[in-house]
C-alpha positions in Angstrom: 25.8 89.6 182.0 26.5 92.1 179.3 25.9 95.0 181.6 28.2 93.5 184.2 31.1 93.2 181.8 30.6 96.7 180.6 30.7 98.0 184.1 33.9 96.1 184.9 35.5 97.5 181.7 34.5 101.0 182.7 36.0 100.7 186.2 39.3 99.4 184.8 39.4 102.3 182.5 38.9 104.9 185.2 41.5 103.2 187.5 44.1 103.6 184.7 43.2 107.3 184.3 44.2 108.0 187.9 42.6 109.7 190.9 39.6 111.9 189.9 38.7 115.4 191.1 35.7 117.6 191.1 35.1 120.2 188.5 35.0 122.9 191.2 38.2 121.8 192.8 41.4 123.9 192.3 44.1 121.6 190.9 46.9 124.2 190.2 48.6 123.8 193.7 48.4 120.1 193.7 51.6 118.4 192.6 51.4 115.7 190.0 52.5 112.4 191.4 55.3 110.8 189.3 54.6 107.6 187.7 56.2 104.6 189.2 58.5 102.6 186.8 58.7 98.9 187.1 62.2 97.4 186.9 62.9 95.2 183.9 63.9 91.7 184.5 67.6 90.9 183.7 67.8 88.8 180.5 69.1 85.3 180.7 72.6 84.3 179.3 71.0 82.6 176.2 69.1 85.8 175.4 72.3 87.8 175.7 74.2 85.5 173.3 71.3 85.7 170.8 71.3 89.5 171.1 75.0 89.7 170.6 74.8 87.6 167.5 72.0 89.8 166.1 74.0 92.9 166.8 77.0 91.4 165.0 74.9 90.6 161.9 73.6 94.2 161.9 77.1 95.7 162.1 78.3 93.4 159.2 75.4 94.6 157.1 76.1 98.2 157.9 79.8 97.8 157.0 79.1 96.0 153.7 76.5 98.7 152.9 79.1 101.4 153.7 81.6 99.6 151.4 79.1 99.4 148.6 78.2 103.0 149.2 81.9 104.1 149.2 82.5 102.1 145.9 79.5 103.6 144.3 80.5 107.1 145.4 84.0 106.6 144.0 82.6 105.3 140.7 80.3 108.2 140.5 83.1 110.6 141.3 85.2 109.1 138.5 82.4 109.3 136.1 81.7 112.9 137.0 85.4 113.8 136.6 85.5 112.1 133.1 82.4 114.0 132.1 83.9 117.3 133.2 87.1 116.6 131.3 85.2 115.6 128.1 83.1 118.8 128.5 86.2 120.9 128.8 87.8 119.2 125.8 84.7 119.8 123.7 84.6 123.4 124.7 88.3 124.0 123.9 87.8 122.3 120.6 85.0 124.6 119.7 86.9 127.7 120.8 90.3 126.8 119.3 90.3 126.8 115.5 91.6 123.7 113.8 95.1 124.0 112.5 95.3 124.2 108.7 96.9 121.2 106.9 100.2 121.9 105.3 100.3 120.9 101.7 103.3 120.7 99.4 103.2 123.9 97.4 105.8 122.9 94.8 104.8 124.2 91.4 103.5 121.9 88.7 106.2 121.3 86.2 105.5 122.5 82.6 106.9 119.2 81.4 107.3 116.0 83.3 110.9 115.7 82.2 113.0 115.1 79.1 112.4 112.2 76.9 114.1 110.8 73.8 113.1 109.0 70.6 115.0 105.8 70.0 116.2 105.6 66.4 115.9 101.8 66.4 112.6 101.1 68.1 111.0 104.6 67.7 109.9 104.5 71.4 109.9 107.5 73.7 112.3 106.9 76.5 112.9 108.9 79.7 116.3 110.2 80.3 117.0 108.0 83.3 116.2 104.9 81.2 118.2 105.9 78.2 121.3 103.7 78.6 119.3 100.6 79.5 117.0 101.0 76.5 119.9 101.7 74.2 121.6 98.4 75.2 118.3 96.5 75.0 117.5 97.8 71.5 121.0 97.0 70.1 120.9 93.4 71.5 117.4 92.9 70.0 118.5 93.8 66.5 121.9 92.1 66.8 120.4 88.8 65.6 119.2 90.3 62.3 122.2 92.5 61.5 125.1 91.2 63.6 127.9 93.2 61.9 126.0 96.5 61.9 124.7 96.2 65.5 128.1 95.0 66.9 129.8 98.1 65.4 126.9 100.2 66.8 127.5 98.6 70.2 131.2 99.7 70.0 130.2 103.2 69.0 127.3 103.7 71.4 128.1 101.7 74.6 131.7 102.9 75.3 132.8 106.3 76.7 135.7 108.2 75.2 135.5 109.0 71.5 139.3 108.7 71.2 139.4 105.2 72.7 136.5 104.1 70.5 138.3 105.4 67.4 141.5 103.6 68.4 139.5 100.4 68.7 137.8 100.8 65.3 141.2 101.6 63.6 142.8 98.5 65.2 140.0 96.2 64.1 140.1 97.7 60.6 143.9 97.0 60.5 143.3 93.3 61.3 140.7 93.0 58.5 142.9 95.0 56.0 145.8 92.6 56.6 143.5 89.6 55.9 142.2 91.2 52.7 145.8 92.0 51.6 147.2 88.6 52.6 144.3 86.0 52.4 146.6 83.0 52.4 148.9 84.1 55.3 147.8 82.2 58.4 149.4 84.6 60.9 147.1 87.4 59.8 144.0 85.3 60.5 145.0 84.9 64.2 144.7 87.4 67.0 146.2 86.4 70.3 144.1 87.6 73.3 147.1 88.2 75.5 148.7 90.5 72.9 149.5 93.8 74.5 148.2 95.9 71.6 145.0 93.9 71.6 144.5 94.3 75.3 145.2 98.0 75.3 143.2 99.0 72.3 140.4 96.4 71.8 139.8 94.0 74.7 138.3 96.7 77.0 135.8 97.9 74.5 132.3 96.5 74.7 131.1 95.0 71.5 134.4 93.9 70.1 133.6 90.2 70.7 130.3 90.5 69.0 132.0 92.1 66.0 134.7 89.5 65.6 132.1 86.7 65.8 129.9 88.4 63.2 132.9 88.6 60.8 133.6 84.9 61.3 136.3 84.7 64.1 136.1 81.9 66.7 138.0 81.3 69.9 140.6 78.5 69.8 143.3 77.2 72.0 146.6 77.1 70.0 150.2 76.4 71.0 152.4 79.5 71.4 156.0 79.6 72.6 156.0 76.3 74.5 152.5 77.0 75.9 148.9 77.1 74.9 147.1 80.4 74.5 143.7 81.6 73.4 143.4 83.1 69.9 140.6 84.7 67.8 140.9 82.7 64.5 139.2 83.4 61.2 138.4 80.2 59.2 139.9 79.6 55.8 136.5 79.4 54.2 135.9 83.1 55.2 139.1 84.1 53.5 137.8 82.7 50.3 134.9 85.1 50.5 136.8 88.4 50.8 133.8 90.4 49.7 132.0 89.8 53.0 135.2 90.9 54.8 135.3 94.1 52.8 131.6 94.8 53.6 132.4 94.4 57.3 135.2 97.0 56.9 132.9 99.4 55.2 130.3 99.0 58.0 133.0 99.3 60.6 134.2 102.7 59.3 130.9 104.2 58.4 128.6 103.3 61.3 128.0 106.1 63.8 126.8 106.1 67.4 123.0 106.0 68.0 121.6 109.5 68.0 118.5 109.8 70.2 116.4 112.7 69.2 114.7 114.8 71.8 111.0 114.0 72.1 109.3 117.3 71.4 106.4 116.3 73.7 104.2 118.6 71.6 101.4 120.2 73.6 98.7 122.8 72.6 97.7 125.3 75.2 94.2 126.7 74.5 93.5 130.4 75.3 90.6 129.4 77.6 93.0 127.6 79.8 95.1 129.4 82.4 98.5 129.1 80.8 100.9 128.2 83.7 104.2 129.8 84.2 107.4 128.0 83.2 108.4 125.5 85.9 111.2 123.3 84.5 112.7 120.0 85.8 116.3 119.7 86.8 117.2 118.0 83.5 117.0 121.3 81.7 120.0 122.7 83.6 123.6 121.7 83.3 124.6 123.1 86.7 125.8 121.0 89.6 125.2 121.8 93.2 128.7 123.2 93.6 128.3 125.4 90.5 125.1 126.8 91.8 126.9 127.7 95.1 129.7 129.4 93.1 127.3 131.3 90.9 127.3 134.4 93.1 131.1 134.4 93.1 131.0 134.2 89.3 128.8 137.2 89.1 131.1 139.1 91.3 134.0 138.1 89.0 132.0 139.2 86.0 131.5 142.6 87.4 135.3 142.9 88.0 136.1 141.7 84.5 133.8 144.4 83.1 136.4 146.9 84.3 139.3 145.1 82.8 140.7 145.2 79.3 140.0 141.8 77.8 140.7 140.4 74.3 138.0 139.1 72.0 139.1 135.5 72.5 138.6 135.9 76.3 135.1 137.4 75.8 134.1 134.6 73.4 135.4 131.9 75.8 133.3 133.4 78.6 130.3 133.5 76.4 130.7 129.8 75.4 130.8 128.9 79.1 127.6 130.7 79.7 126.0 129.0 76.7 126.8 125.5 78.2 124.9 126.2 81.4 121.6 124.7 79.9 121.0 121.4 78.3 117.4 121.9 77.0 114.9 124.6 76.5 111.1 124.8 76.5 109.7 126.9 73.6 106.1 128.1 73.4 104.9 129.6 70.1 102.0 132.0 70.5 99.6 132.4 67.6 97.5 135.4 66.9 94.4 133.6 68.3 96.4 133.2 71.6 96.7 129.4 71.1 100.2 128.2 72.2 102.2 125.4 70.7 104.8 124.0 73.2 107.8 121.8 72.5 111.2 120.7 74.0 114.5 121.3 72.3 118.2 120.9 73.0 119.8 124.2 74.0 122.4 123.8 71.2 119.8 123.0 68.5 119.5 125.5 65.7 116.5 127.8 65.2 115.7 125.9 62.0 114.5 123.0 64.2 111.9 125.3 65.7 110.8 126.4 62.2 110.4 122.8 61.1 108.5 122.0 64.3 106.0 124.8 63.7 105.6 124.1 60.0 104.7 120.4 60.7 101.9 121.6 62.9 100.4 124.1 60.4 97.4 123.5 58.2 99.0 125.7 55.5 102.5 124.4 55.9 103.5 125.9 52.5 102.8 129.5 53.6 105.8 131.6 54.8 105.6 132.8 58.4 107.7 134.9 60.8 108.8 134.1 64.3 109.7 136.9 66.7 110.9 137.2 70.3 108.8 138.6 73.1 110.4 141.9 72.5 109.3 141.9 68.8 112.7 141.1 67.3 112.5 138.9 64.3 114.2 135.5 64.5 115.8 135.0 61.1 119.1 133.3 61.7 118.2 129.7 61.2 121.7 128.3 61.9 122.0 130.0 65.3 121.4 127.9 68.4 118.7 128.7 71.0 121.4 129.3 73.6 123.0 131.9 71.4 119.7 133.6 70.8 119.0 133.7 74.5 116.0 131.4 74.2 117.0 129.3 77.2 116.0 127.6 79.4 112.5 128.7 78.3 111.0 131.3 76.0 107.8 132.5 74.3 108.0 133.1 70.6 105.3 135.0 68.5 104.0 133.7 65.2 102.6 135.7 62.3 102.1 135.0 58.7 104.4 136.8 56.3 102.5 140.0 55.5 104.1 140.4 52.1 101.9 137.7 50.5 99.0 137.5 53.0 97.3 140.5 51.3 97.1 138.6 48.0 95.9 135.4 49.7 93.2 137.3 51.6 92.0 138.9 48.4 91.6 135.5 46.8 90.4 133.3 49.7 88.9 135.8 52.1 90.1 137.1 55.5 89.0 133.8 57.2 91.9 132.0 55.6 94.3 134.0 57.8 92.7 132.8 61.0 93.4 129.1 60.5 96.7 128.0 61.9 97.1 124.5 63.6 95.9 121.2 62.3 92.5 120.2 63.7 93.9 116.9 65.1 96.3 118.9 67.4 93.5 121.1 68.9 
């Protein structure tokens, strides 16, 4: 059986291979018979519908795939463009140097400003806070010394020296009448609506505090068929005229508060780089308009130099130039190159600088000499800094008086000459 099936299988194989030929037979002229094709059976209607559905699904998949591919491509394109832009920015940043920062190059001021020492509290007060501190200090001490502080208020808190003096004279006249006529009631009353009182006293700050300190009180009293307000001094006060006389003395002798310039002493060591003078605006007494007219004034000065002018005219022009500065900054250079710096009013005398230097010396009893930068000795103690030309800033040189230093050096040694400022200042 096995052989039979093998034989049948072999015959089927040879039949599929086609018609055979001999090895000696020439097959080049013999045409190859075309293979016959069998016609496919037409698919049924159900098969067609199934095939159409399958094709639709395939087309939908292809469209969604294309959409996804398009979105991915667009995203990739955007990412690539962003990367190129970032790369170009980084390259431009590396090539283009960074712009330098612009800093304020205003010079550092040699002093922060001008300050004053309050004669009442002893505090150092900046110039812009001077008026407020003056008023506060007076009010603070008004409780302890009411008469003294009320007169100080009149003298210090009102502008116009002539108006202040008229007020003081009028108040003095009221008290003098009471002292001269202690029993006369009319002298103990001051009507507020009185024209003389309104013009001379009522507008001045501090007059109410003074009248109350003396003993006056406000009362409503009849006057010419009406009722008006009066300052009235009680009868008990008239019995003690000594206190009224003391009030008159205080009224006539009290002066305005004098705020001294804070020297703001500073020692500049030679190891430090001593800065140039850079002064705040408070040192100058020039307004903006005056600065604009300064060039015109210089032109006028040149023209005046060619004119015949009297001595009075020249002195008047010199005084105008002296008033251009309010303050001056003085540096005293010692032989060891240490500098002592202080602030002064431009109209202060040279003696104030001498006193300032002497207070800073170890040997404050030794005579010394101050000289200008040109070597000129400064000996006129009663001449102002403005008149000496030491405004708005100047450097002054210090030396011991050589007339006695030789004897001191012989007794104490040369080292004694090298000690200048007090140790606590260094």
